[in-house]
C-alpha positions in Angstrom: 3.8 -21.1 -1.9 1.4 -19.0 0.2 1.3 -15.2 0.3 0.1 -13.2 3.3 -2.9 -11.0 2.4 -4.6 -8.7 4.9 -7.3 -6.0 4.8 -4.6 -3.3 4.0 -3.3 -5.1 0.9 -4.2 -3.0 -2.2 -6.8 -4.7 -4.5 -4.4 -4.5 -7.5 -1.8 -6.5 -5.6 -4.4 -9.1 -4.5 -5.7 -9.5 -8.1 -2.1 -9.9 -9.3 -1.3 -12.6 -6.7 -4.5 -14.5 -7.5 -3.9 -14.2 -11.2 -0.3 -15.6 -10.9 -1.5 -18.5 -8.8 -4.3 -19.4 -11.3 -1.9 -19.3 -14.3 0.7 -21.3 -12.3 -1.8 -24.1 -11.6 -2.7 -24.1 -15.3 0.9 -24.4 -16.3 0.7 -21.1 -18.2 2.8 -18.0 -18.1 1.1 -15.0 -16.5 0.1 -12.3 -19.0 2.4 -9.3 -19.3 2.1 -6.8 -16.5 1.9 -3.0 -16.9 5.3 -1.3 -16.5 3.9 1.2 -14.0 1.0 1.3 -11.5 -2.0 3.4 -12.6 -2.7 6.5 -10.5 -5.9 8.4 -10.8 -5.9 11.9 -9.3 -8.5 14.6 -8.9 -7.3 17.9 -10.3 -9.0 20.8 -8.4 -9.6 24.2 -10.1 -6.3 26.0 -10.9 -4.6 28.2 -13.4 -1.4 28.3 -15.5 0.1 31.7 -16.1 2.8 33.4 -18.2 5.6 35.3 -16.5 3.9 38.5 -17.8 0.7 37.7 -16.0 2.6 36.8 -12.8 4.3 40.1 -12.8 1.1 42.0 -13.5 -0.5 40.3 -10.5 2.4 40.1 -8.0 4.8 42.8 -9.2 7.8 43.3 -11.6 10.3 40.5 -11.5 8.2 38.3 -9.2 8.9 34.6 -9.3 6.5 31.8 -8.3 7.4 30.0 -5.1 7.0 26.2 -5.1 4.8 24.9 -2.3 4.3 21.3 -3.2 5.7 19.1 -6.0 3.0 17.4 -8.2 3.2 13.9 -9.5 4.4 14.9 -13.0 8.1 15.7 -13.1 8.9 19.4 -12.7 5.3 20.5 -12.0 4.4 22.1 -8.7 1.6 23.9 -6.9 2.8 27.4 -6.1 2.4 29.2 -2.8 0.6 31.9 -4.7 -3.2 32.0 -5.4 -5.2 34.6 -7.1 -8.8 35.8 -7.4 -10.9 35.0 -10.5 -13.8 37.4 -11.1 -16.8 36.0 -13.1 -19.4 37.6 -15.3 -21.9 37.6 -12.4 -19.4 39.6 -10.3 -18.9 36.5 -8.1 -15.4 35.4 -7.4 -13.1 32.5 -6.6 -10.6 33.9 -4.2 -8.2 31.0 -3.8 -7.4 29.9 -7.3 -4.1 28.1 -7.0 -1.4 28.8 -9.5 0.5 25.7 -10.9 4.1 26.2 -12.0 6.4 26.7 -13.7 5.2 29.5 -15.9 3.9 28.6 -19.4 3.6 30.3 -22.8 -0.1 30.9 -22.4 -2.6 31.7 -19.6 -5.3 29.2 -18.8 -7.8 28.7 -16.0 -9.3 25.2 -15.4 -12.6 25.0 -13.6 -15.1 22.2 -12.8 -18.6 22.6 -14.2 -20.1 23.7 -10.9 -17.4 26.4 -10.5 -18.2 27.7 -13.9 -22.0 27.8 -13.2 -21.4 29.7 -9.9 -19.3 32.3 -11.6 -21.5 32.7 -14.7 -19.1 31.2 -17.2 -20.1 29.0 -20.2 -17.0 26.9 -20.6 -16.2 24.1 -23.1 -14.4 20.9 -22.4 -11.0 21.3 -24.0 -7.5 19.8 -23.8 -4.9 21.9 -22.1 -3.6 24.6 -24.4 -6.6 24.5 -26.7 -8.1 27.8 -25.7 -9.0 29.6 -29.0 -12.5 30.9 -28.9 -13.0 30.3 -25.1 -14.2 32.9 -22.6 -11.8 35.2 -20.7 -12.1 36.9 -17.4 -10.4 39.2 -14.9 -7.7 37.9 -12.6 -6.8 39.9 -9.4 -3.6 39.6 -7.3 -2.0 41.6 -4.5 -0.2 43.9 -7.0 -3.0 44.4 -9.6 -5.3 43.0 -12.2 -4.7 41.0 -15.4 -7.3 40.7 -18.1 -7.6 37.2 -19.5 -8.8 37.6 -23.1 -9.5 33.8 -23.4 -8.4 30.6 -21.7 -11.1 29.5 -19.2 -11.9 25.8 -19.8 -13.1 22.6 -18.3 -10.2 20.2 -18.8 -10.8 17.1 -20.9 -10.3 13.9 -18.8 -6.9 12.6 -19.8 -4.1 10.2 -19.0 -0.4 11.0 -18.9 1.7 8.1 -20.3 5.4 7.3 -20.7 6.1 5.7 -24.1 6.5 2.4 -22.3 3.0 2.6 -20.9 1.6 3.5 -24.3 3.3 0.4 -25.8 1.8 -1.8 -23.1 -1.7 -0.4 -23.6 -1.3 -0.3 -27.4 -2.1 3.4 -27.8 -0.5 6.5 -29.1 -0.6 10.2 -28.4 -4.1 11.6 -28.6 -5.8 8.3 -28.8 -8.9 7.8 -26.7 -9.4 5.2 -24.0 -11.9 4.4 -21.3 -11.4 4.7 -17.6 -13.4 2.2 -15.5 -13.8 3.3 -11.9 -15.0 0.5 -9.6 -16.7 0.9 -6.2 -20.1 1.8 -4.9 -20.6 4.6 -7.4 -18.6 2.9 -10.2 -18.8 4.3 -13.7 -16.8 4.5 -16.9 -15.4 7.6 -18.5 -15.6 7.0 -22.3 -13.5 9.9 -23.7 -10.2 9.7 -21.8 -7.5 11.3 -24.1 -4.0 9.8 -24.1 -1.1 12.2 -23.7 2.3 10.5 -24.3 5.7 12.0 -23.5 9.0 10.6 -22.2 8.8 12.9 -19.2 5.4 11.6 -18.1 4.4 9.2 -15.4 1.3 7.1 -15.7 -1.5 9.3 -14.2 -5.1 10.1 -15.0 -6.6 13.5 -14.3 -10.3 14.1 -13.7 -11.8 17.2 -12.1 -13.6 17.6 -8.8 -17.1 17.1 -10.2 -16.0 13.9 -12.0 -14.2 12.6 -8.9 -17.2 13.2 -6.7 -19.6 11.7 -9.2 -17.7 8.3 -9.2 -16.8 8.4 -5.4 -13.1 8.3 -6.1 -11.0 7.5 -3.1 -7.3 6.7 -2.7 -7.9 3.0 -2.6 -10.6 2.9 -5.4 -9.7 0.3 -8.0 -9.5 1.8 -11.5 -8.4 0.4 -14.9 -7.7 1.6 -18.3 -9.6 0.0 -21.2 -8.6 0.5 -24.9 
C-alpha cells in the first residue's frame, strides 16, 4: 500500500508513515502512539490580573473583554492592554492581559524585556511569586501598584493525564524538549503540568523561541 506524500505533509506525519511501513515489513506491531499531537507555542510578554487590579486600572465594575481564545480551554487574550513602568522609568505600553481574572497578579516577561525595563527577574513557575520584584501598572482609569509578581516563566508543558501516562511522567516532573531545525537545541528543564482540563502544549518565551528558530512547522519532541 502506498501513501501520497508531498512537500506540505507535516514531518511528524511522514515519520509516522515511514515507521509504520518499517514495522509492517518486519512483521512487528508499531509502537504505541501519543494520544495527542504536541504543540509548541511562544508565549509573548503578558500579565494575569485580579478583578481588584482590573477595576483599579479600568474603572469600578469593569469586566475583561475576550479578544482571542487561547489553546488551553477557557483561557483568552483580552482586548485590554496596560502599561508597565520599570525601575529605569522605561515602559512597555502594550502589555496584553490574559483572562479570566485570577487570584493573584503576575507579569511574565522575557529576559530582554526585563533588561530594557531595569528589572532583575527570576525564572519561576506561574503562581510562584513570593520574593519577586513588583512594579507600577497603568491603565486608562488609574494606577495599580504591584507589590510582587514580575517573573520570567519557567518553560513548561501542559498535559492531560492521558498524555502524562503515555510519556511516563507526573505533575511537576521535569522533561526535555528537543527542537530540531537549523538552530536546533534542547531545553533541559521543561516542567510538566498535569490537569484533566489541559491540552498537550509547551510554552516557551520569545527569547527562547527566537534562540531556537521556532517556526510553525518546526519538528519538536518531548524526551523523558
